[in-house]
MIDOSE-1310 file (N, C-alpha, C; in nm, 2 decimals, decimal comma, always signed):
residues 245
xxxx	-1,82/+2,09/-1,04/-1,77/+2,00/-0,93/-1,67/+1,90/-1,00; -1,71/+1,83/-1,10/-1,63/+1,74/-1,17/-1,49/+1,79/-1,21; -1,49/+1,92/-1,26/-1,37/+1,98/-1,30/-1,28/+1,99/-1,19; -1,33/+2,04/-1,07/-1,25/+2,06/-0,96/-1,19/+1,93/-0,90
xxxx	-1,27/+1,82/-0,91/-1,22/+1,68/-0,87/-1,11/+1,64/-0,96; -1,13/+1,65/-1,09/-1,02/+1,61/-1,18/-0,90/+1,69/-1,17; -0,92/+1,82/-1,16/-0,80/+1,91/-1,14/-0,72/+1,87/-1,01; -0,79/+1,84/-0,90/-0,73/+1,80/-0,78/-0,65/+1,67/-0,79
xxxx	-0,71/+1,56/-0,86/-0,65/+1,45/-0,88/-0,52/+1,46/-0,97; -0,54/+1,54/-1,07/-0,43/+1,56/-1,17/-0,31/+1,63/-1,08; -0,35/+1,71/-1,00/-0,23/+1,79/-0,92/-0,15/+1,70/-0,85; -0,21/+1,57/-0,81/-0,12/+1,48/-0,74/-0,05/+1,39/-0,84
xxxx	+0,06/+1,46/-0,89/+0,12/+1,40/-1,02/+0,24/+1,29/-0,99; +0,27/+1,23/-1,09/+0,37/+1,13/-1,09/+0,51/+1,19/-1,04; +0,53/+1,31/-1,08/+0,67/+1,36/-1,04/+0,69/+1,39/-0,90; +0,57/+1,40/-0,82/+0,57/+1,42/-0,68/+0,57/+1,29/-0,59
xxxx	+0,52/+1,18/-0,66/+0,50/+1,06/-0,59/+0,63/+0,98/-0,58; +0,69/+0,98/-0,46/+0,81/+0,92/-0,44/+0,80/+0,77/-0,42; +0,91/+0,69/-0,42/+0,89/+0,55/-0,44/+0,88/+0,48/-0,31; +0,81/+0,51/-0,22/+0,79/+0,43/-0,10/+0,71/+0,30/-0,15
xxxx	+0,75/+0,19/-0,09/+0,69/+0,07/-0,13/+0,68/-0,03/-0,02; +0,57/-0,11/-0,03/+0,57/-0,22/+0,07/+0,49/-0,34/+0,00; +0,52/-0,45/+0,06/+0,44/-0,57/+0,00/+0,31/-0,59/+0,07; +0,21/-0,61/-0,02/+0,08/-0,61/+0,03/+0,04/-0,74/+0,10
xxxx	-0,05/-0,73/+0,20/-0,10/-0,86/+0,27/-0,19/-0,93/+0,19; -0,22/-1,06/+0,22/-0,31/-1,14/+0,14/-0,45/-1,13/+0,19; -0,48/-1,04/+0,28/-0,62/-1,03/+0,34/-0,72/-0,98/+0,23; -0,84/-1,03/+0,24/-0,93/-0,99/+0,15/-0,98/-0,85/+0,18
xxxx	-1,02/-0,77/+0,07/-1,07/-0,64/+0,10/-1,21/-0,62/+0,04; -1,29/-0,53/+0,09/-1,43/-0,51/+0,04/-1,44/-0,42/-0,08; -1,35/-0,31/-0,08/-1,37/-0,20/-0,18/-1,22/-0,17/-0,23; -1,20/-0,19/-0,36/-1,08/-0,17/-0,42/-1,05/-0,02/-0,42
xxxx	-0,93/+0,02/-0,38/-0,91/+0,16/-0,37/-0,93/+0,22/-0,23; -1,00/+0,15/-0,14/-1,04/+0,21/-0,02/-0,93/+0,19/+0,08; -0,82/+0,27/+0,06/-0,70/+0,26/+0,14/-0,70/+0,30/+0,28; -0,80/+0,39/+0,30/-0,82/+0,44/+0,44/-0,93/+0,36/+0,52
xxxx	-0,98/+0,25/+0,46/-1,08/+0,15/+0,52/-1,20/+0,22/+0,58; -1,25/+0,32/+0,50/-1,38/+0,38/+0,55/-1,50/+0,32/+0,48; -1,48/+0,22/+0,40/-1,59/+0,16/+0,32/-1,62/+0,21/+0,19; -1,55/+0,32/+0,15/-1,57/+0,39/+0,02/-1,44/+0,42/-0,05
xxxx	-1,45/+0,43/-0,19/-1,34/+0,47/-0,26/-1,36/+0,61/-0,31; -1,29/+0,71/-0,25/-1,31/+0,85/-0,28/-1,18/+0,93/-0,29; -1,19/+1,05/-0,31/-1,07/+1,14/-0,32/-0,99/+1,13/-0,19; -1,06/+1,12/-0,08/-0,98/+1,10/+0,05/-0,87/+0,98/+0,04
xxxx	-0,91/+0,87/-0,03/-0,81/+0,77/-0,05/-0,68/+0,81/-0,13; -0,71/+0,90/-0,23/-0,61/+0,95/-0,31/-0,51/+1,03/-0,23; -0,58/+1,12/-0,14/-0,49/+1,20/-0,05/-0,41/+1,12/+0,05; -0,48/+1,01/+0,10/-0,40/+0,94/+0,20/-0,29/+0,85/+0,13
xxxx	-0,32/+0,80/+0,02/-0,21/+0,72/-0,06/-0,09/+0,82/-0,09; -0,13/+0,94/-0,15/-0,02/+1,04/-0,19/+0,07/+1,07/-0,07; +0,00/+1,10/+0,05/+0,09/+1,14/+0,18/+0,17/+1,02/+0,21; +0,13/+0,90/+0,20/+0,20/+0,78/+0,24/+0,32/+0,77/+0,14
xxxx	+0,30/+0,79/+0,01/+0,42/+0,78/-0,08/+0,52/+0,88/-0,06; +0,48/+1,01/+0,00/+0,57/+1,11/+0,02/+0,63/+1,09/+0,16; +0,60/+0,98/+0,24/+0,65/+0,95/+0,36/+0,62/+1,06/+0,47; +0,49/+1,12/+0,45/+0,45/+1,22/+0,55/+0,44/+1,15/+0,69
xxxx	+0,49/+1,21/+0,79/+0,48/+1,15/+0,92/+0,33/+1,10/+0,96; +0,32/+0,99/+1,01/+0,19/+0,94/+1,06/+0,10/+0,90/+0,95; +0,15/+0,91/+0,82/+0,05/+0,87/+0,71/+0,06/+0,72/+0,69; -0,07/+0,66/+0,70/-0,07/+0,52/+0,70/-0,17/+0,47/+0,60
xxxx	-0,15/+0,35/+0,53/-0,26/+0,29/+0,46/-0,33/+0,18/+0,53; -0,45/+0,20/+0,58/-0,52/+0,11/+0,67/-0,55/-0,01/+0,60; -0,57/-0,02/+0,47/-0,61/-0,13/+0,39/-0,49/-0,16/+0,29; -0,40/-0,24/+0,32/-0,29/-0,26/+0,23/-0,33/-0,31/+0,09
xxxx	-0,41/-0,42/+0,09/-0,45/-0,48/-0,03/-0,53/-0,41/-0,12; -0,61/-0,31/-0,07/-0,69/-0,23/-0,15/-0,61/-0,14/-0,23; -0,49/-0,11/-0,20/-0,41/-0,02/-0,28/-0,32/-0,09/-0,39; -0,32/-0,22/-0,38/-0,24/-0,31/-0,48/-0,34/-0,31/-0,62
xxxx	-0,34/-0,21/-0,69/-0,42/-0,20/-0,81/-0,38/-0,31/-0,91; -0,25/-0,33/-0,94/-0,20/-0,42/-1,04/-0,18/-0,55/-0,99; -0,22/-0,59/-0,86/-0,21/-0,72/-0,81/-0,08/-0,79/-0,83; +0,03/-0,71/-0,80/+0,17/-0,77/-0,82/+0,21/-0,80/-0,67
xxxx	+0,14/-0,78/-0,57/+0,19/-0,80/-0,44/+0,27/-0,69/-0,39; +0,29/-0,58/-0,45/+0,37/-0,47/-0,41/+0,28/-0,35/-0,42; +0,28/-0,26/-0,33/+0,20/-0,13/-0,34/+0,31/-0,02/-0,36; +0,30/+0,06/-0,47/+0,40/+0,16/-0,50/+0,34/+0,27/-0,59
xxxx	+0,42/+0,35/-0,65/+0,38/+0,47/-0,73/+0,30/+0,41/-0,85; +0,32/+0,30/-0,90/+0,25/+0,24/-1,02/+0,10/+0,21/-0,99; +0,08/+0,17/-0,86/-0,06/+0,15/-0,81/-0,13/+0,29/-0,80; -0,05/+0,39/-0,75/-0,11/+0,52/-0,74/-0,16/+0,58/-0,87
xxxx	-0,08/+0,55/-0,98/-0,11/+0,60/-1,11/-0,25/+0,54/-1,15; -0,27/+0,40/-1,12/-0,40/+0,33/-1,17/-0,50/+0,39/-1,07; -0,48/+0,41/-0,94/-0,58/+0,46/-0,85/-0,63/+0,60/-0,91; -0,54/+0,69/-0,95/-0,57/+0,82/-1,01/-0,67/+0,81/-1,13
xxxx	-0,63/+0,72/-1,22/-0,71/+0,69/-1,34/-0,85/+0,64/-1,29; -0,86/+0,55/-1,20/-0,99/+0,49/-1,16/-1,08/+0,61/-1,10; -1,02/+0,70/-1,02/-1,10/+0,80/-0,97/-1,15/+0,90/-1,07; -1,06/+0,93/-1,17/-1,11/+1,01/-1,28/-1,23/+0,95/-1,35
xxxx	-1,22/+0,82/-1,38/-1,32/+0,75/-1,45/-1,45/+0,74/-1,37; -1,42/+0,72/-1,24/-1,54/+0,71/-1,15/-1,63/+0,84/-1,14; -1,56/+0,94/-1,14/-1,63/+1,07/-1,13/-1,68/+1,13/-1,26; -1,62/+1,08/-1,37/-1,66/+1,11/-1,50/-1,81/+1,04/-1,53
xxxx	-1,81/+0,91/-1,47/-1,92/+0,83/-1,50/-2,03/+0,86/-1,40; -2,02/+0,94/-1,29/-2,11/+0,94/-1,19/-2,15/+1,09/-1,17; -2,13/+1,17/-1,26/-2,16/+1,31/-1,24/-2,27/+1,36/-1,33; -2,36/+1,45/-1,29/-2,46/+1,50/-1,39/-2,40/+1,60/-1,48
xxxx	-2,28/+1,65/-1,46/-2,23/+1,74/-1,55/-2,15/+1,68/-1,66; -2,15/+1,56/-1,69/-2,08/+1,49/-1,78/-2,13/+1,54/-1,92; -2,03/+1,57/-2,01/-2,07/+1,62/-2,14/-2,12/+1,50/-2,23; -2,21/+1,54/-2,32/-2,26/+1,44/-2,41/-2,15/+1,39/-2,50
xxxx	-2,06/+1,48/-2,54/-1,95/+1,46/-2,63/-1,83/+1,40/-2,54; -1,80/+1,27/-2,57/-1,70/+1,20/-2,48/-1,56/+1,23/-2,52; -1,54/+1,31/-2,64/-1,40/+1,33/-2,67/-1,32/+1,40/-2,58; -1,38/+1,47/-2,48/-1,30/+1,54/-2,38/-1,27/+1,47/-2,25
xxxx	-1,32/+1,35/-2,24/-1,29/+1,28/-2,12/-1,14/+1,25/-2,11; -1,10/+1,27/-1,99/-0,95/+1,26/-1,95/-0,92/+1,11/-1,96; -0,81/+1,09/-2,03/-0,75/+0,95/-2,05/-0,63/+0,94/-1,95; -0,60/+0,83/-1,92/-0,47/+0,80/-1,83/-0,34/+0,86/-1,89
xxxx	-0,27/+0,92/-1,82/-0,15/+0,99/-1,87/-0,03/+0,91/-1,84; +0,03/+0,92/-1,73/+0,15/+0,85/-1,69/+0,14/+0,70/-1,70; +0,21/+0,63/-1,78/+0,21/+0,49/-1,78/+0,35/+0,43/-1,76; +0,36/+0,33/-1,67/+0,48/+0,26/-1,63/+0,50/+0,14/-1,71
xxxx	+0,60/+0,11/-1,79/+0,63/+0,00/-1,86/+0,77/-0,06/-1,82; +0,75/-0,19/-1,78/+0,88/-0,26/-1,75/+0,92/-0,35/-1,86; +1,05/-0,33/-1,91/+1,10/-0,40/-2,02/+1,22/-0,49/-1,99; +1,23/-0,61/-2,03/+1,35/-0,70/-2,02/+1,44/-0,65/-2,14
xxxx	+1,57/-0,61/-2,09/+1,65/-0,56/-2,20/+1,80/-0,61/-2,18; +1,88/-0,60/-2,28/+2,02/-0,65/-2,27/+2,10/-0,56/-2,20; +2,23/-0,58/-2,16/+2,31/-0,49/-2,09/+2,33/-0,37/-2,17; +2,35/-0,37/-2,28/+2,38/-0,25/-2,37/+2,25/-0,17/-2,38
xxxx	+2,14/-0,22/-2,40/+2,01/-0,13/-2,40/+1,98/-0,07/-2,26; +2,02/-0,16/-2,16/+2,00/-0,10/-2,02/+2,08/+0,02/-2,00; +2,21/+0,02/-2,04/+2,29/+0,15/-2,03/+2,24/+0,25/-2,11; +2,20/+0,23/-2,23/+2,15/+0,33/-2,31/+2,02/+0,40/-2,27
xxxx	+1,93/+0,31/-2,21/+1,80/+0,38/-2,17/+1,81/+0,44/-2,04; +1,90/+0,39/-1,94/+1,91/+0,44/-1,80/+2,01/+0,57/-1,81; +2,10/+0,57/-1,91/+2,17/+0,69/-1,93/+2,31/+0,68/-1,84; +2,33/+0,57/-1,78/+2,45/+0,57/-1,69/+2,53/+0,43/-1,74
xxxx	+2,66/+0,44/-1,72/+2,74/+0,32/-1,76/+2,74/+0,23/-1,64; +2,62/+0,15/-1,64/+2,59/+0,06/-1,53/+2,69/-0,06/-1,52; +2,70/-0,12/-1,41/+2,80/-0,23/-1,38/+2,74/-0,37/-1,44; +2,81/-0,44/-1,51/+2,76/-0,56/-1,57/+2,77/-0,66/-1,45
xxxx	+2,66/-0,73/-1,43/+2,65/-0,82/-1,32/+2,70/-0,95/-1,36; +2,77/-1,02/-1,26/+2,83/-1,15/-1,30/+2,79/-1,25/-1,19; +2,70/-1,22/-1,10/+2,66/-1,30/-0,99/+2,60/-1,43/-1,03; +2,62/-1,53/-0,96/+2,57/-1,67/-1,01/+2,42/-1,67/-1,02
xxxx	+2,36/-1,60/-0,94/+2,20/-1,61/-0,94/+2,13/-1,50/-1,03; +2,22/-1,42/-1,10/+2,17/-1,31/-1,18/+2,08/-1,36/-1,30; +1,97/-1,30/-1,32/+1,88/-1,34/-1,43/+1,87/-1,25/-1,54; +1,88/-1,12/-1,52/+1,88/-1,02/-1,63/+1,84/-0,88/-1,58
xxxx	+1,84/-0,79/-1,68/+1,81/-0,65/-1,66/+1,67/-0,61/-1,69; +1,62/-0,53/-1,62/+1,49/-0,46/-1,66/+1,49/-0,32/-1,64; +1,43/-0,25/-1,72/+1,41/-0,09/-1,72/+1,27/-0,06/-1,70; +1,26/+0,05/-1,62/+1,11/+0,10/-1,60/+1,10/+0,22/-1,68
xxxx	+1,02/+0,23/-1,78/+1,00/+0,35/-1,86/+0,87/+0,42/-1,82; +0,87/+0,54/-1,80/+0,75/+0,63/-1,77/+0,73/+0,70/-1,88; +0,60/+0,69/-1,94/+0,57/+0,76/-2,07/+0,43/+0,81/-2,07; +0,38/+0,89/-2,16/+0,25/+0,93/-2,17/+0,18/+0,83/-2,26
xxxx	+0,08/+0,77/-2,21/-0,01/+0,68/-2,29/+0,07/+0,55/-2,34; +0,18/+0,53/-2,27/+0,26/+0,40/-2,30/+0,35/+0,42/-2,42; +0,37/+0,54/-2,47/+0,46/+0,56/-2,59/+0,60/+0,57/-2,54; +0,66/+0,45/-2,52/+0,79/+0,44/-2,46/+0,90/+0,50/-2,53
xxxx	+0,89/+0,51/-2,66/+0,99/+0,57/-2,75/+0,98/+0,71/-2,79; +0,88/+0,78/-2,72/+0,85/+0,92/-2,75/+0,95/+1,01/-2,68; +0,96/+1,13/-2,72/+1,07/+1,22/-2,66/+1,03/+1,25/-2,51; +0,90/+1,24/-2,47/+0,87/+1,27/-2,34/+0,90/+1,15/-2,25
xxxx	+0,91/+1,03/-2,30/+0,93/+0,91/-2,22/+1,08/+0,92/-2,14; +1,08/+0,86/-2,03/+1,22/+0,86/-1,97/+1,23/+0,73/-1,87; +1,36/+0,69/-1,86/+1,38/+0,57/-1,78/+1,39/+0,60/-1,63; +1,29/+0,55/-1,55/+1,28/+0,59/-1,42/+1,37/+0,50/-1,33
xxxx	+1,40/+0,39/-1,36/+1,49/+0,30/-1,29/+1,54/+0,18/-1,36; +1,64/+0,11/-1,31/+1,69/-0,02/-1,37/+1,69/-0,11/-1,26; +1,66/-0,24/-1,30/+1,64/-0,34/-1,20/+1,73/-0,46/-1,24; +1,81/-0,52/-1,14/+1,90/-0,63/-1,15/+1,81/-0,75/-1,10
xxxx	+1,76/-0,84/-1,17/+1,68/-0,95/-1,14/+1,77/-1,07/-1,10; +1,74/-1,13/-0,98/+1,79/-1,25/-0,93/+1,70/-1,35/-0,91; +1,75/-1,48/-0,89/+1,65/-1,59/-0,87/+1,57/-1,57/-0,75; +1,63/-1,51/-0,64/+1,56/-1,49/-0,51/+1,54/-1,34/-0,47
xxxx	+1,54/-1,26/-0,57/+1,52/-1,11/-0,53/+1,56/-1,02/-0,64; +1,57/-0,89/-0,60/+1,60/-0,79/-0,70/+1,68/-0,67/-0,63; +1,75/-0,60/-0,71/+1,80/-0,47/-0,68/+1,78/-0,36/-0,78; +1,71/-0,26/-0,74/+1,69/-0,15/-0,84/+1,75/-0,02/-0,79
xxxx	+1,79/+0,04/-0,90/+1,86/+0,17/-0,88/+1,77/+0,28/-0,95; +1,75/+0,39/-0,87/+1,67/+0,49/-0,93/+1,73/+0,62/-0,93; +1,72/+0,70/-1,03/+1,78/+0,84/-1,04/+1,67/+0,92/-0,98; +1,69/+0,98/-0,85/+1,60/+1,04/-0,77/+1,56/+1,18/-0,84
xxxx	+1,65/+1,24/-0,92/+1,63/+1,37/-0,99/+1,51/+1,35/-1,09; +1,50/+1,23/-1,15/+1,39/+1,21/-1,25/+1,25/+1,20/-1,18; +1,25/+1,17/-1,06/+1,12/+1,17/-0,98/+1,09/+1,29/-0,90; +1,17/+1,40/-0,92/+1,15/+1,53/-0,87/+1,15/+1,52/-0,71
xxxx	+1,24/+1,43/-0,67/+1,23/+1,42/-0,51/+1,33/+1,32/-0,47; +1,32/+1,26/-0,35/+1,41/+1,16/-0,31/+1,33/+1,05/-0,24; +1,39/+0,93/-0,24/+1,32/+0,81/-0,19/+1,31/+0,82/-0,04; +1,21/+0,77/+0,02/+1,21/+0,77/+0,18/+1,30/+0,67/+0,22
xxxx	+1,40/+0,73/+0,32/+1,49/+0,63/+0,36/+1,49/+0,62/+0,52; +1,36/+0,60/+0,56/+1,33/+0,58/+0,71/+1,33/+0,44/+0,73; +1,46/+0,38/+0,77/+1,48/+0,25/+0,80/+1,45/+0,21/+0,94; +1,42/+0,08/+0,97/+1,41/+0,04/+1,11/+1,53/+0,00/+1,18
xxxx	+1,64/-0,02/+1,09/+1,77/-0,05/+1,16/+1,88/+0,00/+1,06; +2,00/+0,06/+1,11/+2,10/+0,09/+1,02/+2,22/+0,01/+1,04; +2,29/-0,01/+0,92/+2,42/-0,09/+0,93/+2,52/-0,01/+0,87; +2,64/+0,01/+0,94/+2,75/+0,08/+0,88/+2,84/-0,04/+0,83
xxxx	+2,86/-0,04/+0,70/+2,93/-0,16/+0,64/+3,01/-0,11/+0,52; +3,14/-0,13/+0,53/+3,23/-0,10/+0,42/+3,22/+0,04/+0,39; +3,22/+0,13/+0,48/+3,22/+0,27/+0,46/+3,10/+0,32/+0,41; +2,99/+0,25/+0,42/+2,85/+0,30/+0,37/+2,75/+0,28/+0,48
xxxx	+2,64/+0,35/+0,48/+2,53/+0,32/+0,57/+2,41/+0,27/+0,49; +2,37/+0,16/+0,54/+2,25/+0,09/+0,48/+2,14/+0,09/+0,58; +2,02/+0,08/+0,53/+1,90/+0,08/+0,62/+1,81/-0,03/+0,58; +1,76/-0,11/+0,68/+1,66/-0,22/+0,66/+1,53/-0,15/+0,67
xxxx	+1,44/-0,19/+0,57/+1,31/-0,13/+0,57/+1,21/-0,24/+0,60; +1,10/-0,20/+0,65/+0,99/-0,30/+0,69/+0,93/-0,37/+0,58; +0,92/-0,49/+0,60/+0,85/-0,59/+0,50/+0,72/-0,63/+0,55; +0,61/-0,60/+0,47/+0,48/-0,63/+0,53/+0,42/-0,77/+0,52
xxxx	+0,51/-0,86/+0,45/+0,46/-0,99/+0,44/+0,55/-1,08/+0,52; +0,65/-1,02/+0,59/+0,74/-1,11/+0,67/+0,82/-1,22/+0,59; +0,82/-1,21/+0,47/+0,90/-1,31/+0,38/+1,01/-1,25/+0,31; +1,03/-1,12/+0,31/+1,14/-1,05/+0,24/+1,21/-0,97/+0,33
xxxx	+1,34/-0,95/+0,29/+1,42/-0,85/+0,35/+1,45/-0,73/+0,25; +1,42/-0,61/+0,30/+1,43/-0,49/+0,21/+1,54/-0,40/+0,27; +1,64/-0,38/+0,19/+1,75/-0,30/+0,23/+1,77/-0,18/+0,14; +1,78/-0,05/+0,19/+1,80/+0,06/+0,11/+1,94/+0,13/+0,13
xxxx	+1,99/+0,18/+0,02/+2,12/+0,24/+0,03/+2,11/+0,38/-0,05; +2,14/+0,49/+0,03/+2,11/+0,64/-0,02/+2,25/+0,71/+0,00; +2,34/+0,70/-0,11/+2,47/+0,77/-0,09/+2,47/+0,91/-0,05; +2,37/+0,98/-0,11/+2,36/+1,13/-0,07/+2,23/+1,16/+0,00
xxxx	+2,23/+1,26/+0,08/+2,10/+1,31/+0,15/+2,00/+1,36/+0,05; +2,04/+1,42/-0,04/+1,94/+1,47/-0,14/+1,97/+1,44/-0,28; +1,87/+1,39/-0,36/+1,89/+1,35/-0,49/+2,00/+1,24/-0,52; +2,04/+1,24/-0,65/+2,13/+1,13/-0,69/+2,07/+1,00/-0,70
xxxx	+2,15/+0,90/-0,72/+2,11/+0,76/-0,73/+2,07/+0,70/-0,59; +1,97/+0,62/-0,59/+1,92/+0,55/-0,47/+1,92/+0,40/-0,50; +1,95/+0,32/-0,41/+1,95/+0,18/-0,43/+1,86/+0,11/-0,33; +1,78/+0,01/-0,38/+1,69/-0,07/-0,29/+1,69/-0,21/-0,33
xxxx	+1,71/-0,29/-0,24/+1,71/-0,44/-0,27/+1,61/-0,52/-0,19; +1,54/-0,61/-0,25/+1,44/-0,70/-0,18/+1,46/-0,84/-0,22; +1,50/-0,91/-0,11/+1,54/-1,05/-0,13/+1,45/-1,14/-0,03; +1,45/-1,27/-0,06/+1,39/-1,37/+0,03/+1,46/-1,36/+0,16
xxxx	+1,38/-1,39/+0,27/+1,44/-1,39/+0,40/+1,57/-1,49/+0,42; +1,58/-1,58/+0,34/+1,68/-1,68/+0,35/+1,82/-1,62/+0,32; +1,82/-1,50/+0,24/+1,94/-1,44/+0,20/+2,00/-1,35/+0,32; +2,14/-1,38/+0,34/+2,19/-1,31/+0,44/+2,19/-1,15/+0,42
xxxx	+2,17/-1,07/+0,53/+2,18/-0,93/+0,52/+2,31/-0,88/+0,45; +2,42/-0,93/+0,51/+2,54/-0,89/+0,46/+2,57/-0,93/+0,30; +2,52/-1,03/+0,27/+2,53/-1,08/+0,13/+2,46/-0,98/+0,04; +2,34/-0,93/+0,08/+2,26/-0,85/+0,01/+2,34/-0,72/+0,00
xxxx	+2,40/-0,67/+0,11/+2,47/-0,54/+0,10/+2,59/-0,54/+0,01; +2,66/-0,66/+0,01/+2,76/-0,69/-0,08/+2,71/-0,68/-0,23; +2,60/-0,74/-0,25/+2,54/-0,73/-0,39/+2,51/-0,59/-0,44; +2,47/-0,51/-0,34/+2,44/-0,36/-0,38/+2,57/-0,30/-0,41
xxxx	+2,67/-0,32/-0,32/+2,79/-0,25/-0,35/+2,85/-0,30/-0,48; +2,83/-0,42/-0,52/+2,88/-0,48/-0,65/+2,82/-0,41/-0,77; +2,70/-0,35/-0,75/+2,64/-0,28/-0,87/+2,64/-0,13/-0,86; +2,70/-0,07/-0,75/+2,70/+0,07/-0,72/+2,77/+0,14/-0,83
x	+2,71/+0,25/-0,88/+2,78/+0,33/-0,98/+2,86/+0,44/-0,93
């Protein structure tokens, strides 16, 4: 039974988990990981979370805060990686089939590491000749490295995205081919602006504006910006255009 559970969780891999994201609410929750709000943390929560990440129609997280495993106020693929690890450890620790020899216990695999980098290192790690930002509110570059066991300089590690950090928000660019899929671009409103189509996406804390820009229908680079509500929508779109590759 334990092996079937671990195999199932492992099958819900990072390469399939697309970058659907929302801001978690501040409500208290009773059980960490209980995203379907049935009072328990089980495999069913992993299935629900996975479907939501893939933007499956009608897939919902009934308990937003329970999914925010790293307590950064945002629910995304990185929380799913932690949820997966927690489930594996949970069933390892609560099964009568557990081996006496712990050397075979599965350890967490995919680890996401966010690094503050220079412009030159950002270009090198992301693999694109990125635009150098000169905006007044610009703070710096970050790259997101996905690796096994946190070994960011190993041959298997890859740069999943690059983030432009600003005083009141951020813009990140993701190579969708590296995530074996495409970002969900189901916006609540569309803007045709300067020959491009942008979508506004729902913010669950009502304090941020989230805008996505997906130049191609399948694959390629995807852009998503998240800024304080005080920032004008058209200013955000201009900032995205300014860093477009």
